[in-house]
C-alpha positions as CSV (number, residue, x, y, z in Angstrom):
1,X,17.8,-12.5,30.4
2,X,14.3,-11.1,31.1
3,X,13.7,-7.8,29.2
4,X,11.6,-4.9,30.3
5,X,8.7,-4.8,27.8
6,X,6.1,-2.0,27.6
7,X,2.5,-2.5,26.6
8,X,0.6,0.3,24.9
9,X,-3.1,-0.4,24.9
10,X,-4.9,0.9,21.8
11,X,-7.9,3.1,21.5
12,X,-8.7,1.6,18.1
13,X,-11.5,-0.9,19.2
14,X,-13.4,1.9,20.9
15,X,-15.6,4.4,19.0
16,X,-17.2,6.4,21.8
17,X,-15.2,9.3,23.2
18,X,-16.3,8.9,26.8
19,X,-15.5,5.2,26.7
20,X,-12.0,6.0,25.6
21,X,-11.5,8.3,28.5
22,X,-12.9,5.6,30.9
23,X,-10.6,3.0,29.3
24,X,-7.6,5.4,29.8
25,X,-8.5,5.7,33.5
26,X,-8.8,2.0,33.9
27,X,-5.5,1.3,32.2
28,X,-3.4,3.8,34.2
29,X,-1.1,1.9,36.4
30,X,-1.8,-1.3,34.4
31,X,-0.5,-0.5,30.9
32,X,2.6,1.6,30.2
33,X,0.9,3.7,27.5
34,X,-2.4,4.4,25.9
35,X,-1.9,4.1,22.1
36,X,-4.0,6.8,20.5
37,X,-4.7,6.0,16.8
38,X,-5.5,9.3,15.0
39,X,-6.8,8.7,11.5
40,X,-8.1,10.5,8.5
41,X,-9.6,9.2,5.3
42,X,-6.8,10.7,3.2
43,X,-4.4,8.2,4.7
44,X,-6.5,5.2,5.8
45,X,-10.1,4.1,5.4
46,X,-11.8,6.0,8.2
47,X,-11.8,9.2,10.2
48,X,-11.8,9.3,14.0
49,X,-10.8,11.9,16.6
50,X,-8.2,14.7,16.8
51,X,-6.1,16.5,19.4
52,X,-9.1,17.7,21.4
53,X,-9.7,14.1,22.6
54,X,-6.0,13.7,23.4
55,X,-6.3,16.8,25.5
56,X,-9.4,15.4,27.3
57,X,-7.6,12.1,28.0
58,X,-4.6,14.0,29.3
59,X,-6.8,16.1,31.7
60,X,-8.7,13.1,33.0
61,X,-6.0,10.5,33.4
62,X,-2.3,10.0,34.2
63,X,-1.5,7.4,31.7
64,X,1.3,8.1,29.3
65,X,0.0,8.9,25.8
66,X,1.5,7.2,22.7
67,X,0.0,9.2,19.8
68,X,0.1,7.6,16.4
69,X,-0.8,10.0,13.5
70,X,-2.2,8.0,10.6
71,X,-2.9,11.1,8.7
72,X,-1.5,12.9,5.6
73,X,0.1,16.3,5.9
74,X,0.5,16.1,9.7
75,X,3.0,19.0,10.0
76,X,0.5,21.8,11.0
77,X,-1.1,19.5,13.7
78,X,2.1,18.3,15.3
79,X,2.4,21.2,17.7
80,X,-1.3,20.8,18.7
81,X,-0.7,17.1,19.7
82,X,2.4,18.0,21.7
83,X,0.4,20.7,23.5
84,X,-2.4,18.3,24.1
85,X,-0.1,16.0,26.0
86,X,1.5,13.4,23.7
87,X,4.5,11.7,25.4
88,X,5.3,9.8,22.2
89,X,4.3,11.3,18.9
90,X,4.7,9.1,15.8
91,X,4.3,10.1,12.2
92,X,4.2,7.9,9.1
93,X,7.1,7.9,6.6
94,X,4.5,7.6,3.8
95,X,2.7,10.8,4.8
96,X,5.7,13.0,3.7
97,X,6.5,13.6,0.1
98,X,9.2,16.1,1.3
99,X,11.6,13.9,3.3
100,X,13.5,17.0,4.6
101,X,10.2,18.1,6.1
102,X,10.0,14.7,7.8
103,X,13.4,15.1,9.4
104,X,12.5,18.6,10.5
105,X,9.3,17.3,12.0
106,X,11.1,14.6,14.0
107,X,13.6,17.2,15.3
108,X,10.8,19.6,16.2
109,X,9.0,16.8,18.2
110,X,12.2,16.0,20.1
111,X,13.0,19.7,20.8
112,X,9.6,20.0,22.5
113,X,10.4,17.3,25.0
114,X,8.4,14.6,23.3
115,X,9.6,11.3,22.0
116,X,9.7,11.2,18.2
117,X,8.5,8.1,16.4
118,X,8.5,7.1,12.7
119,X,6.1,4.4,11.4
120,X,6.1,2.4,8.3
121,X,3.3,0.4,6.6
122,X,3.8,-3.4,6.0
123,X,4.5,-2.7,2.3
124,X,7.3,-0.2,3.0
125,X,10.7,-1.9,3.3
126,X,12.9,-0.8,6.2
127,X,15.7,0.3,3.8
128,X,13.5,3.2,2.8
129,X,13.5,4.7,6.4
130,X,17.0,3.7,7.5
131,X,18.5,7.2,7.2
132,X,15.6,8.7,9.3
133,X,15.9,6.4,12.4
134,X,18.9,8.4,13.6
135,X,16.5,11.2,14.4
136,X,14.0,8.9,16.2
137,X,13.3,7.6,19.7
138,X,10.8,5.0,18.4
139,X,10.3,3.0,15.2
140,X,6.8,1.7,15.0
141,X,6.4,-1.3,12.7
142,X,2.9,-2.0,11.4
143,X,2.1,-5.7,11.4
144,X,-1.2,-5.1,9.6
145,X,-2.5,-2.5,7.2
146,X,-3.4,0.6,9.2
147,X,-7.0,1.6,9.8
148,X,-8.8,-1.5,11.1
149,X,-8.6,-3.3,14.4
150,X,-8.6,-7.1,14.8
151,X,-6.5,-8.0,11.7
152,X,-4.1,-11.0,11.7
153,X,-0.4,-10.2,11.8
154,X,1.4,-10.3,8.5
155,X,4.1,-13.0,9.0
156,X,6.7,-11.2,6.9
157,X,6.9,-8.4,9.5
158,X,8.8,-10.7,11.9
159,X,11.8,-10.5,9.5
160,X,11.4,-6.7,9.3
161,X,11.6,-6.4,13.0
162,X,14.8,-8.6,13.0
163,X,16.3,-6.4,10.3
164,X,15.6,-3.2,12.3
165,X,16.9,-4.7,15.5
166,X,20.2,-5.7,13.8
167,X,20.5,-2.3,12.3
168,X,20.0,-0.7,15.7
169,X,22.7,-3.0,17.2
170,X,25.2,-2.5,14.4
171,X,24.9,1.3,14.6
172,X,24.8,1.5,18.4
173,X,21.4,3.2,18.3
174,X,19.0,3.4,21.2
175,X,15.6,3.8,19.6
176,X,12.7,1.6,20.9
177,X,11.1,-0.8,18.4
178,X,7.3,-0.7,18.7
179,X,4.9,-3.1,17.0
180,X,1.2,-2.7,16.2
181,X,-1.1,-5.3,14.7
182,X,-2.2,-8.8,15.6
183,X,-0.5,-8.8,19.0
184,X,-1.6,-11.7,21.3
185,X,0.4,-13.9,23.8
186,X,1.7,-16.1,21.0
187,X,2.8,-13.4,18.6
188,X,4.1,-11.3,21.5
189,X,6.6,-13.9,22.6
190,X,8.0,-14.1,19.1
191,X,8.1,-10.4,18.6
192,X,10.0,-9.9,21.8
193,X,12.5,-12.5,20.7
194,X,12.9,-10.6,17.4
195,X,13.7,-7.3,19.3
196,X,10.4,-5.5,20.0
197,X,10.4,-3.3,23.1
198,X,6.8,-1.9,23.0
199,X,3.8,-4.0,22.1
200,X,0.6,-2.3,21.0
201,X,-2.5,-4.2,21.8
202,X,-6.0,-3.3,20.7
203,X,-8.5,-6.1,20.6
204,X,-6.6,-8.7,22.7
205,X,-6.5,-6.5,25.9
206,X,-9.7,-4.6,25.3
207,X,-11.8,-7.8,24.9
208,X,-10.2,-9.7,27.8
209,X,-12.3,-10.4,30.9
210,X,-9.2,-9.5,33.0
211,X,-7.4,-6.7,31.3
212,X,-4.7,-6.4,33.9
213,X,-3.8,-10.1,33.5
214,X,-3.9,-9.7,29.7
215,X,-1.3,-6.9,29.9
216,X,0.9,-9.0,32.3
217,X,0.7,-12.0,29.9
218,X,2.0,-9.9,27.0
219,X,5.0,-8.8,29.0
220,X,6.1,-12.3,29.8
221,X,9.4,-13.2,28.2
222,X,11.3,-15.6,30.4
């Protein structure tokens, strides 16, 4: 049976603020979300933007904002991203030494009418985050090391997606499985078969001559 798959187009290939806003406007009504990668060098290898750009995107477009915080110590900034207009706000499991603080952060996001996501790096096994997915709306699986666009998908992450999908089914949970890294029409088909609901696409859609067609192609799962 054909499944409803969402595509979240990523800001990661774009470095200029105004171009990100123009891309958001172009993608509204085409993609389901704009995936806003927020990074700092304490967590990945580069810095980029903060909640002020999220706020600008929100004021200048109507696309839903899928905000992915690849930062350490995100707690103080979470309210700012909610206020800026995040529809999904995802934090990294690895960014929290205090796991009680992680649970409280996820609950805070949900209490403020925003979907709460948890993300894990390729090297982090799913078993480490199993107890936290009960407090999540989205589980974001990284298929590449966070921080650089255009990497090839790490093959072992297909098995991780299958494991997460089985755990979701076995426990009658309703969170969405999102996948970021190396998404193209070939990998998308396999990821959908494994249980992915939201595909994050950076380079594939952004570099396509026909971006609307590229998004439609990723959604195909007959």
